[in-house]
Each structure stands twice: as C-alpha cells, then as structure tokens.
C-alpha positions as CSV (number, residue, x, y, z in Angstrom):
1,M,-0.1,0.3,0.1
2,R,1.0,3.8,-0.6
3,A,-0.1,6.6,1.5
4,L,0.6,10.3,1.6
5,I,-0.1,11.5,5.3
6,Q,-0.4,15.2,6.1
7,R,-0.7,16.5,9.8
8,V,-3.6,19.0,9.8
9,T,-5.3,21.2,12.0
10,A,-8.5,20.4,10.1
11,A,-9.4,19.0,7.0
12,S,-12.6,17.9,4.9
13,V,-13.7,16.3,1.8
14,R,-16.9,17.0,-0.5
15,V,-18.7,15.4,-2.8
16,A,-21.5,16.8,-5.1
17,G,-21.0,20.0,-2.9
18,E,-21.9,18.3,0.6
19,T,-19.5,17.7,3.0
20,I,-19.1,13.8,3.5
21,G,-16.0,13.7,6.0
22,E,-14.4,16.1,8.0
23,I,-11.8,16.2,11.0
24,D,-10.2,18.8,13.3
25,Q,-6.5,17.8,14.8
26,G,-5.0,14.5,13.5
27,L,-4.1,13.3,9.5
28,L,-5.5,13.2,6.3
29,I,-4.2,10.0,5.0
30,L,-4.3,9.7,0.8
31,I,-4.4,6.2,0.5
32,C,-3.9,3.7,-2.6
33,A,-3.6,0.0,-2.8
34,M,-1.0,-1.5,-5.0
35,Q,-1.1,-4.3,-7.1
36,G,-0.4,-7.6,-4.9
37,D,-1.7,-5.7,-1.7
38,D,-3.6,-7.7,0.9
39,A,-5.1,-7.5,4.4
40,A,-2.0,-7.8,6.0
41,K,-0.4,-4.9,4.3
42,S,-3.4,-3.1,5.3
43,A,-2.8,-3.9,9.0
44,Q,0.7,-2.9,8.8
45,M,-0.1,0.4,7.1
46,A,-2.4,1.1,9.6
47,A,-0.3,0.2,12.3
48,K,2.8,2.1,11.1
49,I,0.5,5.4,10.6
50,S,-0.9,5.5,14.0
51,K,2.5,5.1,15.5
52,L,4.4,7.7,13.6
53,R,5.8,10.3,16.0
54,I,4.9,13.2,14.2
55,F,2.8,15.5,16.6
56,T,4.6,17.9,18.9
57,D,5.3,17.1,22.9
58,D,5.3,19.7,25.5
59,A,8.7,20.4,24.5
60,G,8.1,21.4,21.0
61,K,9.6,18.2,19.6
62,M,7.9,15.9,17.0
63,N,7.5,13.0,19.8
64,R,3.9,12.0,20.1
65,S,1.8,9.7,17.6
66,L,-1.9,10.1,16.3
67,V,-2.8,7.4,19.2
68,D,-1.1,9.7,21.6
69,T,-3.0,12.8,20.8
70,G,-6.5,11.3,20.2
71,G,-6.3,12.8,16.7
72,S,-8.6,11.7,14.2
73,A,-8.0,10.6,10.6
74,L,-9.6,11.5,7.5
75,I,-8.9,8.7,5.0
76,V,-9.3,9.4,1.0
77,S,-8.8,6.8,-1.6
78,Q,-6.3,8.0,-4.0
79,F,-5.2,5.8,-6.9
80,T,-3.4,8.3,-8.7
81,L,-0.4,7.6,-5.8
82,A,0.1,4.9,-8.3
83,A,1.3,7.1,-11.0
84,D,3.9,6.0,-13.2
85,T,5.7,9.2,-15.0
86,S,8.6,7.4,-16.2
87,R,7.4,7.5,-19.9
88,G,6.2,10.5,-21.5
89,N,4.0,13.1,-20.1
90,R,0.8,11.2,-19.3
91,P,0.8,9.2,-16.0
92,G,0.2,5.4,-16.1
93,F,-2.0,3.9,-13.2
94,S,-1.4,0.2,-14.0
95,A,0.3,-0.3,-10.6
96,A,-2.8,0.2,-8.8
97,A,-5.1,-2.4,-7.8
98,R,-8.1,-3.1,-9.8
99,P,-11.0,-0.7,-8.5
100,D,-12.8,-4.0,-6.6
101,E,-9.8,-4.9,-5.0
102,G,-8.7,-1.3,-4.3
103,K,-12.4,-0.7,-2.7
104,A,-12.0,-3.6,-0.4
105,L,-8.5,-2.8,0.9
106,Y,-9.7,0.9,1.2
107,E,-12.6,-0.4,3.4
108,Q,-9.9,-2.5,5.3
109,F,-7.9,0.0,5.9
110,I,-10.7,2.4,7.6
111,D,-11.5,-0.8,9.7
112,D,-8.0,-1.0,10.7
113,M,-7.4,2.2,11.7
114,G,-10.7,2.2,13.6
115,A,-9.6,-0.9,15.2
116,L,-6.6,0.8,16.7
117,G,-8.7,3.4,18.6
118,I,-8.4,6.1,15.8
119,N,-11.5,8.5,15.2
120,T,-11.9,8.0,10.9
121,A,-13.7,10.0,8.8
122,T,-13.8,9.1,5.1
123,G,-14.4,10.1,1.4
124,A,-16.4,8.2,-1.3
125,F,-14.2,5.6,-3.3
126,G,-14.0,6.3,-6.8
127,A,-15.9,9.8,-6.3
128,D,-14.7,12.9,-7.8
129,M,-13.8,14.5,-4.4
130,A,-12.9,18.1,-3.2
131,V,-10.3,17.6,-0.3
132,S,-9.6,20.7,1.8
133,L,-6.9,21.1,4.4
134,T,-5.2,23.4,6.8
135,N,-1.2,21.3,6.9
136,D,0.1,22.0,10.3
137,G,3.7,22.1,9.9
138,P,3.8,21.7,7.0
139,I,4.1,18.0,7.9
140,T,3.8,15.8,4.7
141,I,4.9,12.1,4.6
142,W,5.1,9.5,1.9
143,L,4.7,5.8,3.0
144,D,5.1,2.6,1.1
145,I,4.5,-0.6,2.7
C-alpha cells in the first residue's frame, strides 16, 4: 500500500457540494492499494501510521503519535498515488490495484484504523472529491508498505 499523510489542524472532503467527512486535529491520509496488496499490508500500514511520532510534545519536539494525541484521521482513496511518470507526459496507473480490490482494501484500511482506536472520517471511493485541509507544520510524509 502507498499513503501520503499530512498532519492537519482541520480537513474535509466534499462530494457534489456536500461535506461527507471532516476532522479537526489529526491526519489526512491519502491511500492507494497497489497490485499484490492484501489485508496484512493494510493492517501493517494502519499500525505504522497510528504510531508515527509526528505530533509535538510539550517541549515542541515531534514525539507523539496520532494515538497519543487522540487525533482523528480523514481517509481518502487516491489511486493516482500509483502514477508512473517514467515514460512520456501522461501518467500510467497500472500499478494500482483493480477497482474492486482497491475498494475492498480501502475499506479494510478504514476498519484497521478504527480497530486501533482512531476516530475516522472518509471520502467516497471512486468519487470526484474536493479535499480541503489546513496543513500543520507543514508535515507531509510518503509511505510505502
């Protein structure tokens, strides 16, 4: 799985002009299931993200995790994270999981994050979404599992 995570003070996702998911302090997680991914990779990604020490402690150092802070996660499917730009100017997305597998793994990842005690909000798989965020830091991290 591949994820782009951003530490935020607020984030939301809208579909057809309606807000369907929003959080205050926490992480915006753009997630992409890649070919060959499975439930074990989803669980591994959720565990990694939940424990990343990217929130500041009382001394101002990045020493606290999402679990430590009680923050939330806005989880948005993003197949374009699988983009291959090595040939030409048009990205290819063949490394992404097929849509049916991608949706199942996206839903599995949401469940995995929830099972870790993290409050989650979501986008809509396959929808044309408008995502808004206030990046905190800014802290943006790319993860491949």
